[in-house]
Backbone as CSV, one residue per row, in Angstrom:
resi,resn,N_x,N_y,N_z,CA_x,CA_y,CA_z,C_x,C_y,C_z
1,MET,32.030,35.642,-56.696,33.292,35.439,-56.143,33.277,34.497,-54.954
2,SER,32.221,34.528,-54.245,32.202,33.575,-53.156,31.447,32.347,-53.614
3,ALA,32.075,31.278,-53.484,31.468,30.015,-53.896,31.043,29.246,-52.647
4,VAL,29.946,28.554,-52.748,29.471,27.739,-51.652,30.293,26.466,-51.645
5,GLN,30.900,26.205,-50.515,31.711,25.010,-50.415,30.916,23.902,-49.762
6,GLN,31.019,22.736,-50.285,30.375,21.543,-49.741,31.396,20.820,-48.879
7,LEU,31.025,20.518,-47.614,31.940,19.808,-46.730,31.978,18.338,-47.118
8,PRO,33.111,17.714,-46.957,33.209,16.288,-47.279,32.261,15.469,-46.383
9,GLU,31.558,14.518,-46.978,30.573,13.668,-46.287,31.270,12.825,-45.218
10,GLY,30.770,12.865,-43.967,31.268,12.042,-42.892,32.498,12.564,-42.197
11,ARG,33.058,13.667,-42.684,34.298,14.151,-42.099,34.068,14.946,-40.820
12,TYR,32.966,15.644,-40.735,32.700,16.522,-39.590,31.449,16.063,-38.817
13,GLY,31.340,14.803,-38.565,30.198,14.284,-37.824,29.164,13.686,-38.763
14,SER,28.083,13.212,-38.188,27.069,12.554,-39.010,26.226,13.594,-39.725
15,SER,25.538,13.111,-40.703,24.694,14.019,-41.477,23.440,14.369,-40.697
16,ARG,22.742,15.380,-41.143,21.540,15.819,-40.451,20.434,14.776,-40.529
17,SER,20.387,14.001,-41.584,19.352,12.982,-41.693,19.579,11.871,-40.659
18,ALA,20.820,11.547,-40.351,21.108,10.545,-39.323,20.715,11.084,-37.946
19,ASP,20.957,12.371,-37.702,20.536,12.977,-36.445,19.016,12.949,-36.309
20,ALA,18.332,13.221,-37.391,16.863,13.221,-37.363,16.339,11.817,-37.070
21,ARG,16.962,10.810,-37.665,16.560,9.426,-37.389,16.795,9.063,-35.927
22,ALA,17.944,9.463,-35.385,18.235,9.183,-33.983,17.238,9.905,-33.070
23,ASP,16.872,11.139,-33.413,15.878,11.878,-32.620,14.528,11.178,-32.646
24,ARG,14.118,10.674,-33.802,12.840,9.960,-33.916,12.861,8.688,-33.087
25,LYS,13.982,7.968,-33.092,14.092,6.748,-32.289,14.005,7.066,-30.801
26,LEU,14.681,8.130,-30.366,14.618,8.518,-28.961,13.208,8.956,-28.556
27,LYS,12.544,9.696,-29.424,11.174,10.117,-29.133,10.244,8.915,-29.028
28,LEU,10.380,7.978,-29.965,9.542,6.782,-29.946,9.812,5.949,-28.692
29,THR,11.084,5.802,-28.334,11.438,5.062,-27.120,10.860,5.751,-25.889
30,GLY,10.933,7.066,-25.833,10.368,7.823,-24.713,8.863,7.666,-24.607
31,ILE,8.179,7.690,-25.742,6.717,7.518,-25.746,6.340,6.129,-25.265
32,VAL,7.039,5.104,-25.753,6.725,3.725,-25.347,6.999,3.539,-23.844
33,LEU,8.129,3.982,-23.357,8.441,3.854,-21.931,7.473,4.666,-21.069
34,GLY,7.107,5.862,-21.523,6.128,6.670,-20.791,4.777,5.994,-20.715
35,ALA,4.338,5.376,-21.823,3.055,4.672,-21.832,3.094,3.464,-20.901
36,LEU,4.199,2.719,-20.901,4.327,1.580,-19.990,4.314,2.029,-18.531
37,PHE,5.000,3.116,-18.238,5.016,3.634,-16.875,3.619,4.079,-16.443
38,ALA,2.906,4.768,-17.331,1.542,5.214,-17.004,0.623,4.010,-16.777
39,ALA,0.744,2.974,-17.604,-0.082,1.775,-17.430,0.230,1.086,-16.105
40,LEU,1.497,1.036,-15.736,1.890,0.428,-14.464,1.327,1.218,-13.279
41,MET,1.385,2.544,-13.347,0.845,3.374,-12.263,-0.675,3.214,-12.159
42,ILE,-1.366,3.118,-13.278,-2.817,2.899,-13.263,-3.131,1.545,-12.640
43,TRP,-2.368,0.520,-12.998,-2.603,-0.815,-12.433,-2.376,-0.817,-10.931
44,PHE,-1.278,-0.201,-10.449,-1.017,-0.133,-9.009,-2.120,0.644,-8.297
45,GLY,-2.554,1.746,-8.871,-3.631,2.539,-8.269,-4.920,1.765,-8.186
46,TRP,-5.268,1.063,-9.249,-6.492,0.256,-9.264,-6.412,-0.839,-8.195
47,TYR,-5.290,-1.502,-8.092,-5.130,-2.550,-7.087,-5.243,-1.972,-5.684
48,TYR,-4.666,-0.802,-5.456,-4.691,-0.186,-4.130,-6.114,0.208,-3.741
49,VAL,-6.868,0.774,-4.674,-8.209,1.270,-4.368,-9.237,0.156,-4.379
50,VAL,-9.213,-0.702,-5.396,-10.279,-1.689,-5.586,-9.855,-3.101,-5.223
51,GLY,-8.697,-3.515,-5.660,-8.333,-4.919,-5.546,-7.523,-5.287,-4.335
52,GLY,-7.303,-4.372,-3.445,-6.474,-4.644,-2.277,-7.180,-5.516,-1.259
53,SER,-6.815,-5.331,-0.029,-7.333,-6.138,1.054,-8.837,-5.980,1.195
54,LYS,-9.521,-7.104,1.333,-10.972,-7.105,1.506,-11.343,-7.268,2.965
55,PHE,-10.393,-7.099,3.865,-10.627,-7.304,5.286,-9.745,-6.312,6.032
56,SER,-10.350,-5.318,6.664,-9.564,-4.325,7.402,-10.285,-3.952,8.684
57,GLY,-9.529,-3.427,9.636,-10.104,-3.065,10.918,-9.523,-1.778,11.445
58,GLU,-10.163,-1.272,12.503,-9.735,-0.029,13.110,-10.112,-0.059,14.588
59,VAL,-9.200,0.415,15.428,-9.500,0.556,16.852,-10.186,1.898,17.034
60,ILE,-11.411,1.864,17.549,-12.170,3.093,17.775,-11.827,3.677,19.147
61,ALA,-11.816,2.824,20.159,-11.510,3.264,21.519,-11.052,2.059,22.330
62,PHE,-10.427,2.317,23.475,-10.059,1.224,24.371,-10.089,1.723,25.810
63,ASP,-10.296,0.785,26.723,-10.354,1.078,28.146,-9.474,0.053,28.850
64,THR,-8.567,0.517,29.669,-7.592,-0.377,30.311,-7.885,-0.542,31.790
65,ASN,-7.489,-1.705,32.318,-7.421,-1.916,33.766,-6.273,-2.878,34.031
66,LYS,-6.147,-3.391,35.246,-4.958,-4.138,35.643,-4.793,-5.476,34.911
67,HIS,-5.887,-6.142,34.521,-5.772,-7.491,33.974,-6.299,-7.653,32.554
68,ASP,-6.889,-6.624,31.979,-7.348,-6.731,30.586,-7.559,-5.352,29.985
69,VAL,-7.770,-5.362,28.667,-8.049,-4.134,27.921,-9.302,-4.393,27.097
70,GLN,-10.299,-3.532,27.255,-11.515,-3.598,26.452,-11.257,-2.763,25.191
71,VAL,-11.378,-3.388,24.013,-11.056,-2.717,22.750,-12.316,-2.663,21.900
72,HIS,-12.719,-1.443,21.553,-13.860,-1.241,20.656,-13.294,-1.186,19.233
73,MET,-13.720,-2.138,18.391,-13.187,-2.258,17.031,-14.278,-2.107,15.995
74,GLU,-13.872,-1.652,14.822,-14.752,-1.633,13.661,-14.044,-2.393,12.547
75,ILE,-14.717,-3.414,12.010,-14.154,-4.252,10.949,-14.946,-3.988,9.671
76,ARG,-14.234,-3.783,8.558,-14.858,-3.625,7.238,-14.354,-4.755,6.352
77,LYS,-15.301,-5.448,5.708,-14.926,-6.616,4.909,-16.017,-6.912,3.901
78,ASP,-15.750,-7.832,2.992,-16.805,-8.339,2.118,-17.783,-9.142,2.958
79,THR,-19.019,-9.222,2.522,-20.051,-9.903,3.296,-19.681,-11.340,3.618
80,ASP,-19.142,-12.066,2.661,-18.833,-13.481,2.861,-17.426,-13.727,3.395
81,ALA,-16.636,-12.687,3.560,-15.253,-12.864,4.004,-15.207,-13.143,5.507
82,SER,-14.207,-13.923,5.893,-13.950,-14.160,7.306,-12.451,-14.022,7.524
83,GLY,-12.081,-13.733,8.758,-10.668,-13.560,9.053,-10.455,-13.201,10.502
84,TYR,-9.278,-12.675,10.784,-8.933,-12.338,12.155,-8.101,-11.063,12.192
85,CYS,-8.140,-10.409,13.346,-7.328,-9.224,13.594,-6.474,-9.479,14.826
86,THR,-5.238,-8.994,14.796,-4.303,-9.156,15.903,-4.182,-7.833,16.648
87,ILE,-4.385,-7.900,17.965,-4.292,-6.722,18.821,-3.255,-6.994,19.900
88,ARG,-2.494,-5.950,20.259,-1.550,-6.086,21.360,-1.687,-4.894,22.295
89,SER,-1.218,-5.096,23.513,-1.210,-4.035,24.508,0.185,-3.957,25.110
90,GLN,0.583,-2.741,25.455,1.880,-2.505,26.085,1.684,-1.765,27.392
91,ASP,2.653,-1.923,28.299,2.592,-1.166,29.554,3.266,0.187,29.357
92,ALA,3.356,0.958,30.428,3.911,2.313,30.340,5.375,2.319,29.896
93,ALA,6.114,1.258,30.183,7.523,1.175,29.799,7.700,0.707,28.354
94,GLY,6.628,0.256,27.722,6.701,-0.191,26.333,6.792,-1.690,26.167
95,ALA,6.781,-2.431,27.271,6.850,-3.893,27.190,5.468,-4.435,26.813
96,GLU,5.468,-5.466,25.987,4.210,-6.078,25.583,3.639,-6.894,26.747
97,VAL,2.377,-6.605,27.097,1.733,-7.321,28.201,0.555,-8.167,27.722
98,GLY,0.225,-8.089,26.447,-0.857,-8.908,25.916,-0.908,-8.843,24.401
99,ARG,-1.260,-9.992,23.808,-1.430,-10.073,22.354,-2.416,-11.201,22.083
100,ALA,-3.346,-10.954,21.151,-4.326,-11.992,20.824,-4.896,-11.741,19.431
101,ASP,-5.362,-12.851,18.836,-6.081,-12.794,17.565,-7.563,-12.921,17.848
102,PHE,-8.364,-12.110,17.180,-9.814,-12.158,17.336,-10.435,-12.446,15.978
103,ARG,-11.276,-13.483,15.908,-11.905,-13.907,14.655,-13.188,-13.129,14.410
104,PHE,-13.449,-12.880,13.136,-14.673,-12.202,12.707,-15.238,-12.979,11.516
105,ASP,-16.299,-13.760,11.789,-16.917,-14.604,10.765,-18.335,-14.165,10.417
106,GLN,-18.814,-13.072,10.976,-20.175,-12.639,10.746,-20.413,-12.300,9.274
107,LYS,-21.628,-12.540,8.816,-22.016,-12.256,7.428,-22.478,-10.810,7.321
108,SER,-21.552,-9.903,7.445,-21.856,-8.477,7.410,-20.660,-7.741,6.820
109,GLU,-20.914,-6.597,6.193,-19.828,-5.807,5.622,-19.138,-4.950,6.675
110,ARG,-19.853,-4.608,7.732,-19.291,-3.774,8.785,-19.654,-4.391,10.131
111,ILE,-18.636,-4.619,10.957,-18.841,-5.212,12.278,-18.303,-4.225,13.308
112,ASP,-19.131,-3.892,14.283,-18.758,-3.001,15.369,-18.803,-3.841,16.648
113,LYS,-17.631,-4.111,17.245,-17.582,-5.063,18.349,-16.566,-4.633,19.396
114,VAL,-16.865,-4.963,20.659,-15.927,-4.752,21.763,-15.355,-6.109,22.148
115,VAL,-14.020,-6.223,22.123,-13.346,-7.471,22.482,-12.501,-7.228,23.728
116,THR,-12.205,-8.298,24.458,-11.412,-8.195,25.679,-10.065,-8.876,25.474
117,LEU,-9.006,-8.117,25.652,-7.638,-8.620,25.543,-7.090,-8.817,26.948
118,LYS,-6.818,-10.054,27.326,-6.243,-10.362,28.645,-4.782,-9.922,28.656
119,THR,-4.347,-9.318,29.755,-2.974,-8.842,29.868,-2.302,-9.428,31.110
120,THR,-0.984,-9.446,31.077,-0.207,-9.946,32.215,0.200,-8.821,33.156
121,GLY,-0.096,-7.597,32.790,0.237,-6.436,33.609,-0.742,-5.317,33.318
122,ASP,-0.373,-4.123,33.719,-1.230,-2.964,33.521,-1.023,-2.414,32.110
123,GLY,-1.871,-2.810,31.180,-1.768,-2.342,29.800,-2.214,-0.900,29.673
124,THR,-1.457,-0.125,28.911,-1.806,1.287,28.708,-2.190,1.592,27.269
125,THR,-2.056,0.611,26.371,-2.371,0.838,24.964,-3.170,-0.330,24.415
126,ALA,-3.770,-0.101,23.264,-4.382,-1.147,22.459,-4.034,-0.831,21.018
127,GLU,-3.221,-1.669,20.412,-2.714,-1.417,19.068,-3.152,-2.532,18.137
128,LEU,-3.752,-2.156,17.019,-4.140,-3.113,15.992,-2.924,-3.384,15.118
129,LEU,-2.407,-4.618,15.148,-1.227,-4.965,14.373,-1.573,-5.311,12.936
130,GLY,-2.800,-5.762,12.699,-3.205,-6.063,11.330,-4.394,-6.991,11.301
131,CYS,-5.057,-6.995,10.155,-6.189,-7.893,9.932,-5.892,-8.720,8.680
132,HIS,-6.323,-9.982,8.704,-6.014,-10.895,7.608,-7.254,-11.714,7.258
133,ALA,-7.560,-11.778,5.993,-8.669,-12.593,5.538,-8.205,-14.036,5.388
134,ASP,-9.145,-14.978,5.568,-8.814,-16.402,5.393,-8.860,-16.774,3.935
């Protein structure tokens, strides 16, 4: 007595096979975009760890007086690399009282050096603004 009724094709939305095809396309698109994103993150990570700057420095300590600041620096670089680091000093109010570039051309991977930054006032800081390879 109960008969199975077949709904008219296309009247109540798309067929299940069209939905399955759309799902497969979305899954494939998601996989491709996910793989591209993962490859991009790996490339950025590799560049940051290995391929980034080959010349960097760090201020270990500094000693101030009225006319200069003695800055103890450590430079890490490739053996054949040369470049410079920029250091500045500020007074207690925050005004810049000295800035200079210091060159490092030694054939060594690690350089430990004390440099003297001349100031126009009583410097209270020694800040490394950056190091740049030539």
